[in-house]
C-alpha positions in Angstrom: 22.2 -56.1 28.8 21.1 -54.4 25.5 20.9 -56.2 22.2 19.6 -55.0 19.0 19.9 -56.0 15.3 21.1 -53.4 12.8 21.3 -54.5 9.1 21.5 -58.1 10.2 24.5 -57.4 12.6 23.9 -58.3 16.2 25.5 -55.7 18.4 26.0 -56.4 22.1 27.0 -53.6 24.3 29.2 -53.8 27.4 30.2 -57.4 26.9 34.0 -56.7 26.5 34.4 -54.1 29.2 34.3 -51.1 26.8 31.2 -48.9 26.7 30.3 -46.8 23.7 30.9 -43.8 25.9 34.6 -44.7 26.2 35.3 -44.2 22.5 34.2 -41.5 20.2 30.5 -42.3 19.3 31.0 -41.0 15.8 33.9 -43.4 15.2 32.0 -46.3 16.7 29.1 -45.7 14.3 31.5 -45.3 11.4 33.3 -48.5 12.2 30.1 -50.5 12.6 28.6 -49.3 9.3 31.9 -49.5 7.4 32.4 -53.2 8.5 28.9 -54.0 7.5 29.5 -52.5 4.0 33.0 -54.0 3.5 31.9 -57.4 4.6 29.0 -57.5 2.2 26.4 -57.7 5.0 25.0 -54.5 3.5 24.7 -54.9 -0.2 25.6 -52.4 -3.0 22.6 -50.2 -3.6 21.0 -51.0 -0.2 19.2 -48.1 1.4 20.3 -47.1 4.9 17.8 -46.2 7.6 17.2 -42.4 8.0 19.3 -40.3 10.4 16.5 -40.3 13.0 16.3 -44.1 13.1 20.0 -44.5 13.2 20.3 -42.1 16.0 17.7 -44.1 18.0 19.5 -47.4 17.1 22.8 -46.2 18.3 21.4 -44.0 21.1 23.2 -40.9 19.9 22.2 -37.5 18.4 21.4 -37.0 14.8 24.5 -34.7 14.6 26.7 -37.6 15.6 25.1 -39.9 13.0 25.5 -37.2 10.3 29.2 -36.8 11.1 29.8 -40.6 10.8 27.9 -40.6 7.5 30.0 -37.8 6.1 33.1 -39.8 6.7 31.6 -42.8 4.9 30.5 -40.6 2.0 34.0 -39.1 1.8 35.4 -42.6 1.4 32.8 -43.3 -1.3 31.2 -46.1 0.7 27.8 -44.5 0.6 26.0 -41.9 -1.5 23.3 -39.6 -0.6 20.4 -38.9 -3.1 18.4 -35.8 -2.3 14.8 -36.7 -1.6 15.5 -40.4 -1.7 17.9 -41.3 1.1 21.4 -42.7 1.7 22.5 -45.8 -0.2 25.5 -48.1 -0.2 27.6 -47.3 -3.2 27.3 -49.5 -6.2 31.0 -50.0 -6.8 31.9 -51.1 -3.3 34.9 -53.5 -3.2 34.1 -56.9 -1.7 35.7 -58.4 1.4 38.4 -60.2 -0.7 39.2 -57.4 -3.1 42.7 -56.0 -2.9 45.2 -53.6 -4.5 48.6 -54.9 -5.8 52.0 -53.4 -5.5 54.3 -54.3 -8.4 58.0 -53.6 -7.9 61.4 -55.2 -8.4 62.8 -57.6 -5.9 65.5 -55.1 -5.1 65.8 -54.7 -1.4 68.3 -51.9 -1.8 67.9 -49.5 1.2 68.5 -46.6 -1.2 65.4 -47.3 -3.2 62.5 -44.8 -2.6 60.0 -47.6 -2.9 61.3 -49.1 0.4 60.0 -46.0 2.2 56.9 -45.3 0.0 55.4 -48.8 0.4 54.8 -48.6 4.2 52.7 -45.4 3.7 50.6 -47.2 1.1 50.1 -50.2 3.3 49.2 -48.2 6.4 46.6 -46.1 4.6 45.0 -49.2 3.0 44.9 -51.0 6.4 43.0 -48.0 7.7 40.5 -48.4 4.9 40.3 -52.2 5.5 41.8 -53.2 2.2 44.6 -55.7 1.6 47.8 -54.9 -0.3 49.3 -57.8 -2.3 52.8 -57.8 -3.7 54.1 -59.1 -6.9 57.6 -58.8 -8.6 57.8 -56.9 -11.9 60.0 -59.8 -13.2 57.2 -62.2 -12.6 54.7 -60.0 -14.5 57.2 -59.6 -17.4 57.6 -63.4 -17.7 53.9 -64.3 -18.2 51.6 -63.5 -21.0 49.3 -60.6 -21.1 46.3 -62.9 -20.9 47.6 -64.8 -17.9 48.5 -61.6 -16.1 44.9 -60.2 -16.6 43.5 -63.6 -15.4 45.8 -63.3 -12.3 44.4 -59.9 -11.5 40.8 -61.0 -12.0 41.1 -64.2 -9.9 42.7 -62.2 -7.1 40.1 -59.5 -7.3 42.8 -56.8 -7.8 41.1 -53.4 -8.0 44.2 -51.3 -8.8 48.0 -51.4 -9.2 50.8 -49.4 -7.6 53.7 -49.6 -10.0 56.9 -48.9 -8.0 59.1 -48.3 -11.0 60.3 -45.2 -12.9 62.6 -44.0 -15.7 60.5 -45.9 -18.2 61.8 -46.4 -21.8 58.4 -47.6 -23.1 59.8 -51.1 -23.9 58.9 -52.6 -20.5 56.5 -55.5 -21.0 54.6 -54.6 -17.8 53.4 -51.3 -19.4 51.4 -53.1 -22.1 50.2 -55.7 -19.7 48.9 -53.1 -17.2 47.3 -51.1 -20.0 45.4 -54.2 -21.2 44.2 -55.0 -17.6 42.0 -51.9 -17.6 42.8 -51.4 -14.0 43.8 -48.0 -12.5 47.6 -47.7 -12.2 49.5 -45.3 -10.1 53.3 -44.6 -10.3 54.0 -43.1 -6.9 57.6 -42.1 -7.6 57.9 -41.1 -11.3 60.7 -39.2 -12.9 60.3 -36.1 -15.1 60.2 -37.9 -18.5 57.9 -40.7 -17.4 54.8 -38.7 -18.3 55.9 -38.8 -21.9 56.1 -42.6 -21.8 53.1 -43.8 -19.8 49.5 -42.7 -19.4 49.1 -44.0 -15.9 48.5 -41.7 -12.9 51.9 -40.5 -11.8 53.2 -38.7 -8.7 56.5 -36.9 -8.8 58.6 -34.5 -6.8 59.4 -31.1 -8.2 63.1 -31.8 -7.9 64.2 -28.5 -9.3 62.2 -26.6 -6.7 63.2 -29.0 -3.8 66.9 -29.0 -4.6 66.8 -25.3 -5.0 65.2 -24.9 -1.6 68.1 -26.8 -0.1 70.5 -24.4 -1.7 68.4 -21.4 -0.7 68.6 -22.5 2.9 72.4 -22.2 2.6 71.9 -18.7 1.1 69.8 -17.7 4.1 72.7 -18.7 6.3 75.1 -16.4 4.4 77.0 -19.1 2.5 78.4 -17.9 -0.9 80.7 -20.7 -1.8 78.6 -23.9 -1.9 80.0 -27.0 -3.4 77.5 -29.2 -5.2 78.0 -32.9 -5.9 75.6 -34.3 -8.6 75.2 -37.8 -9.8 77.1 -38.5 -13.0 75.1 -41.6 -13.9 71.5 -41.2 -12.8 68.9 -39.9 -15.3 68.0 -36.4 -14.1 71.3 -36.3 -12.2 71.1 -32.5 -11.9 67.8 -32.7 -10.0 65.7 -30.9 -12.6 68.4 -28.5 -13.7 70.6 -28.4 -16.8 74.1 -26.9 -16.6 73.4 -23.5 -18.1 70.3 -22.7 -16.0 71.9 -24.1 -12.8 74.7 -21.6 -13.1 72.0 -18.9 -13.7 70.2 -20.1 -10.5 73.5 -19.8 -8.6 74.1 -16.3 -9.8 70.5 -15.2 -9.0 70.9 -16.5 -5.5 74.3 -14.7 -4.9 76.3 -17.9 -5.0 79.7 -18.3 -6.6 79.0 -20.1 -9.8 82.6 -21.2 -10.6 82.7 -24.6 -12.3 85.3 -25.6 -9.6 82.4 -25.8 -7.1 80.3 -28.2 -9.2 81.2 -31.8 -9.3 79.8 -35.0 -10.8 80.4 -38.4 -9.3 79.0 -41.9 -9.7 77.5 -43.4 -6.6 80.6 -45.0 -5.0 82.7 -44.2 -2.0 85.8 -43.7 -4.1 84.2 -41.4 -6.6 82.5 -39.3 -4.0 85.7 -39.2 -1.9 87.6 -37.9 -5.0 84.9 -35.2 -5.6 85.1 -34.0 -2.0 88.9 -33.8 -2.1 88.7 -31.7 -5.3 86.3 -29.4 -3.6 88.0 -29.0 -0.3 91.6 -29.0 -1.5 91.0 -26.8 -4.5 91.5 -23.1 -4.9 87.9 -22.4 -3.8 87.1 -24.6 -0.9 83.4 -24.3 -0.1 81.8 -23.5 3.3 78.9 -25.8 2.5 78.3 -28.9 0.4 74.9 -29.8 -1.2 74.7 -33.5 -2.0 72.8 -35.3 -4.7 71.2 -37.6 -2.1 71.5 -38.5 1.6 73.4 -41.6 0.5 75.9 -39.4 -1.2 76.1 -37.3 1.9 77.1 -40.4 4.0 80.2 -40.8 1.8 80.8 -37.1 2.0 81.0 -37.4 5.8 83.6 -40.2 5.4 85.7 -38.1 3.0 85.6 -35.0 5.3 86.6 -37.1 8.3 89.6 -38.4 6.4 90.6 -34.8 5.7 90.1 -33.9 9.4 87.4 -31.3 8.4 84.7 -30.9 11.0 80.9 -30.8 10.2 79.4 -28.2 10.6 82.2 -26.0 12.2 84.3 -25.9 9.0 81.8 -27.0 6.4 78.0 -27.5 6.4 76.5 -30.5 4.6 73.0 -31.1 3.3 71.5 -34.2 1.8 68.5 -34.8 -0.4 65.6 -37.3 -0.2 64.9 -37.7 3.6 66.5 -41.1 4.4 65.3 -41.9 7.9 68.7 -43.0 9.0 70.1 -39.5 8.4 68.9 -38.4 11.8 71.1 -41.0 13.5 74.5 -40.3 12.0 76.8 -37.8 13.7 76.3 -35.0 13.3 72.6 -35.5 12.3 72.1 -34.8 8.6 70.0 -31.8 7.4 68.1 -32.8 4.3 65.5 -31.9 1.7 62.9 -34.4 2.8 60.7 -35.8 0.0 58.4 -37.3 2.6 58.2 -40.8 1.1 55.9 -42.4 3.6 53.5 -39.4 3.2 53.8 -40.0 -0.6 52.7 -43.6 0.0 49.6 -42.4 1.9 48.8 -39.9 -0.8 49.1 -42.7 -3.4 46.7 -44.9 -1.5 44.2 -42.0 -1.1 44.4 -41.4 -4.8 43.7 -45.0 -5.5 40.7 -45.1 -3.2 39.3 -42.3 -5.4 40.2 -44.0 -8.7 36.6 -44.0 -9.8 36.9 -40.2 -10.1 39.9 -40.2 -12.5 40.5 -43.7 -14.0 38.3 -43.1 -17.0 39.2 -39.4 -17.5 40.7 -38.5 -20.9 43.6 -36.8 -19.3 46.0 -38.7 -17.0 46.5 -37.6 -13.5 49.8 -35.9 -12.5 50.4 -35.1 -8.9 53.3 -33.0 -7.6 54.3 -34.3 -4.1 55.4 -32.0 -1.3 58.8 -31.6 0.3 60.2 -29.9 3.3 63.6 -28.9 4.7 64.7 -30.8 7.8 67.3 -28.7 9.6 69.6 -30.8 11.8 73.1 -30.3 13.2 75.0 -30.7 9.9 74.0 -27.1 8.9 74.2 -25.3 12.2 77.1 -23.0 11.2 76.0 -19.6 9.8 78.3 -17.5 7.7 78.5 -13.7 8.4 78.4 -11.6 5.3 77.1 -8.1 4.9 74.8 -9.1 2.1 72.6 -12.1 2.2 69.5 -12.9 0.0 66.2 -12.0 1.7 63.2 -14.0 0.7 59.7 -14.8 2.0 58.2 -18.3 2.2 54.9 -19.2 0.4 53.2 -22.5 1.2 49.9 -23.9 0.0 48.4 -27.4 -0.5 51.7 -29.2 -0.2 53.3 -26.8 -2.7 56.2 -24.6 -1.6 58.2 -21.9 -3.3 60.2 -18.9 -2.4 59.9 -15.4 -3.8 62.4 -12.6 -3.5 61.3 -9.5 -1.8 61.6 -6.3 -3.8 
């Protein structure tokens, strides 16, 4: 049996039936060193042994040690100083440090935060950091001083604020500013940047919603009915009436006002909008919905009219509600990739020392994708359909017409 002591951690091989050879050696070294750092066994500023010594201690090559150290350096757990060695970072979060998610107590399944939070939690779990939760109503009802004391006593290192559509009058905004902690808004709306100076993440709704419509164009659809929200801020998904009609014309759609409807989020209002579309003088061959939740009611309305999806009309949602794949027929959608957004928010928070004190606030545009399912399988046959090529890079996506 082999025992050795590394940074005051006693490591015993082959006592639980798993040899180092059975897992990636790089990951083993990484996990051992990360735990030593996170637990405080290795102190901030402490110098690590050199690569040669570490290779001997772990009975691996220097290349393997170097790979493990690169991961630790990427996560800001260590820093390398040329000519001096490798040191534990000075700003390492202690064992009991955590991040905090502040959101309403609303458990509405339509709320994006319900799907963003699991991504945040999974990524922080991977980094060995706790995520605590607190209601925004609680924060609003305590004083600024008490809130800051709460954060200090619980060793809160940063805040995920799961709110949007700010007015500037929300008490939590001033409280979080006073805390001095890095704050990220993972699902911001277009005007939020003008209200708060926190780091914000937002979808390019205009581009994403346009991508959904352009998919219909690629299938040959000319008459596409669109149902927007009549009550939500930004209800036209980044468009305004005059430039939306221009968008429709540029993409060879019929831009008649009869094909554009506005409805509040209720079964009755959406049913009425669908009936106006389908029973009007210009019944569409496809319907683009404000959200997947609007699309669910669109399904119900079409069923009442005995109109088949997708044989008689194609339907596309917007947002990427996970349940959309289980309805019949499965719903095509513009997926805003909420869980991925949560992971991105956690990664951004883990690097907060790079941007928290910067003079200009961080704004991150999050990616989207088109999920094609059975609800859009029908293709129209026209002699002229728009032709475009796809351009993708770093999570950004746009389409450009060929000359």
